[in-house]
N, C-alpha and C positions, 0 to 999 in steps of 0.2 A: 238801266233799271236797278233799283236797290235789291239786295238779296232778299229772298223770302224770309218771313219771320217764322221760326219754329217754336211752337208752344209745347211746353212740357206739362203733362197732366199728372198730378200727384194724388194719392188716395187719402191724404190727410193734411191738415194745416201744418206748415213748417214750424219747427220749434226754435224759438229765439234763445240763444245762449247769453246768459248774463255776463257782463265784463268782469274781469278779475277784481278783487277788492283792492283798495288803495294800498300802495306800498309804503315803506318807511321813509320816503324822501322828505325833504324839508317842506314842500308844499302839499304834502298829503298824498303824493303819487310817486311811484317808482321812477327812476331815471329812464326816459324814453330810450328806445333802441334795443340793445341786445337783451336786456332783462325784462322789458315790458311785455315781450311775447312769451316768456317762460317764467311765471311767478314761482314755480316750484323747482327751478333749475338747480339751486344751490344744494350741494350735499351737506347735510347737517352732520358735522363730525367734530370731535374735539380730541386733541392728543392726550394720551394717558400719562405723558411725562411733561415736566415743566420745561419751558424753552430755555436753552442755554446758548449764549453767544459763542460761536466758534470762529467766525471771521468778522472783520470790520473794515469798511472803506472810509477813509477820512480825507476830505477835500481831494478826491481822486480825479485827475484829469489825464486824458490821453489824446495825442495828436498824431496824425499821419502827415508828415511834412509840415505844411503851414495850416492844415485844416484840423481844427479841434473837433474830435468825435465825441468826447465825454468831457463835460465841463464842471469840475469841482463838485463831485458827487460824494455824499456821505451816507452810508447805509450799513445796518447790521445784518449778519447772516446767522440764524439761530437753528440749532438742532431742536427738534420738537415742533417745527413749523416749516411750511413751504413759502418761499419768497418768489413771487412771479414778477418778471420784468415785462411790462407792456409798453406799446407805443408804435407809431407808424414805422414803416421801413426807413432805414437810414438814420434812426434817432439815437443810435449808440448802444442799444441793448446787447447785441452780440459782442461788440467790442468790450463792453464792461464785463460781460460773463467770461470772455477769454482772458481778461487781465487777471482774474482771480487765481489762475494757476500759471500765469506768465506766458501764455501762448501768444500774446501780442508781440512778445520779443522776437518771434519768428518772422515778423514783417520788418524789413530793413529800415523803413522810414518812420516806424512807430517810436514815439517818445511818451514816457509816463512820468508823472510827478504826483505828489500826494503820498498817502500811505495805505498799504493793505496789510493787515495782520491776520495770522492764524494762531489761535489760542494765545494771543498777546504778543507773538513774535512777528517781526517784520518779514514778509515773504521773501524779500531780497536777501535775507540772511540764511534762508533755507536752500539747501542744494536742490536744483531744479527737478531732478529725477525723483527725489524723495518727495518734493512738494506735489508733483503730479500724481504720485501714488496716494497721497493724503487728500488731494483735491482733484477728483477724477471727473472726466467729461464724457458725456454721451452726445453724439452729434446728430444732426438733422436726418441724414440718411443712414440707415443701418449699415455698419461696416464690419461684419464678421470676417475673420481670417479664413482663407481657403483651406481649412482643415476640419477635423471632426468637432462635434459639439463639446466633447470632453476636453480636447486640446485647446479650444478657444478659451475656456474658463481656466484651464490649468496653466495657460501661457503666463498670466499675471503672477501666478504662484511660483512658477519656475524661475521667473526673472528676478525674484526677490532675493534669492540666495546664490552663493557662489557655486554650491553643488546643485545639480539638477535632480530633484527627488523623483523616484519612480512612481508609476501610476497608482499602485496600492496605497502609497503614503499620501497621495493627493486626493484620492477618491472622497474621503469625508468632507474636505473643504470644498471640492467641486460640487458635491451634492448640496451642501449648505448654501452656496452661492446661487445655485439653480432654484432651490426652494425659496430663498429670499426674493428672487426675481419672479416667482410664480410660474416657472417653466418646467420644473423637475417632473411633475406628473405627466407632462406631454411628451417628454423625450427620454424618460428613465429606461424604457425598454430598448433603446437604440442610441446610446451615447456616442457610438462610432459613426453615426450618420453625418454626412457632410453638412456643415452649417449652412452652406449656400442653398441647400435644398429645403430649408425651413421657409415658412411663410414670412411675409414682411414683418408682421407683428411679433412672431417668434424670434426673428433675427434681432429685432430691437431689444426684446427682453433678454436675449443672449448677450448682447452688448452691455446691458445693464448688469447682468450676472458677472460678466468679465470684469467690470469696474468694481462690483461689490466684493469680488474674491480678494482684492487687495486690502479690504477693510478700510475704506477711505473715511475721513471725517466729514467731507463735504462732497456732494454729488451735483455736478453741473449738467443741466439738460438744455440743449439748444434745439428748440422746436422738435421734440422727440416724436411727435405724432403727425407731423405735417405730411408724411408720405404714407400714412396708414388709413385703413378703412375705419368706419365708425365703431365696429365691434372691437377691433384691435386697440383703437384709441381708448375705449372704455376700460379695457383690461389694464392698459398702461396707466391710466389715471387712477384706478383703484390701487395699483401697485405704488404709485407715488405717494398717495395718502397714507398707506401703511408704512412705507419706508421712512417717513419723516421722523418717526420716533427713534430710529436707529442711526440716522445720518442727516446732517443739515442739507437741505435741497434748495437750489436756485434753478428756476425754469424760465427760459425765454419763450414766449408764445405770442403769435399774432391772433390767436383764437380767444376772444374775450370771454366766451362762454366757458372755455377750458380753464382760464384763469379764475373765473368765478367759482368753478366746481372744485378745484384742487387747492387753491392758495389760501394761506392764513393771512399773509400781508402782501400788498401789491405796491410796486413802484412804477409810476407812470413817467416815461421819459419822452422828451420832445426836443429835437434838434440839439441833442447832447446834454440838455439840462434835465435835472430831476425836478419835475413839476410838482409832484405830490407823492407822498409815501404814507401808508397807513393800513389799518385792518381792511380786509376785503369788503366788508359790509359798508365801511365808510367810503371807500373809493368808488364803489358802484352805486350806492344809494344816497350818500351825503357828501359828495366831493366838495372840497373847499375852493378849488381853482376852477375858473370857467373853462379853461382848456381841457381839464380832466372831464368835466361834465359833457363838453362837446364830443370828446373822443369816445367815451363809454356810451354816449347816446347815439353814436353813429353819424355825427355831423361831418366828420372827416376821418381819414385813416386809410 
């Protein structure tokens, strides 16, 4: 026997919601998929400073053994804007990101050719420890050191000099880094608290503060919100938008909505190739390549 039909009685006629207005796509409608469901998703923001190129990749290729992971990519990295790297898993986004401060060298089978410059200087000519202070990375999982909040941030400052400065001398710089990371007001009353007792979102912002304490020129973010709840994610995203005026930012993200919210320019990668690069509105609303349109529209990925 079929299940009984349950009828719901309502006290008034249902209200029909009108569809959203046509978007700025080439055919009069927004690209279907991630954006079609949220027409007001984009945070309308503009940087108060002019974009200045800090890094550049020119015909950059990276291989692991015989497998090419990044194939002849050329991209600028500018202070005053956020560059988002998007694409399906295994397309070369993280490999490209890690090459910017030469972390790919830690993989024995990795080979790199092409050129990466920082303020016009080839990164291969920069001492690697100094390079990683200027081009700092925050990883996918928060990785605070097993020490206090204060000492986590001070660690970067103490490692910069031959003499280890005392806590009073470090306090202003630690406070400044925590304020820039949007964390100081939450931890100011107990800087001796163990960092591992912070929430996941606080730990990630502490890692960002630790990176900012060294006053880097470029901040690399490898899926910084993938392990966080939506509220912590929103806090981190607002922080990214604010920080881009102080430091050039490159973020790898699988979250297309996140890229749309925080990025100024987007690079779409597929199987190691740079398929398309351009302003965020172009990539999501008027993509030139069919593969870009399919990806942002949810056809694959």
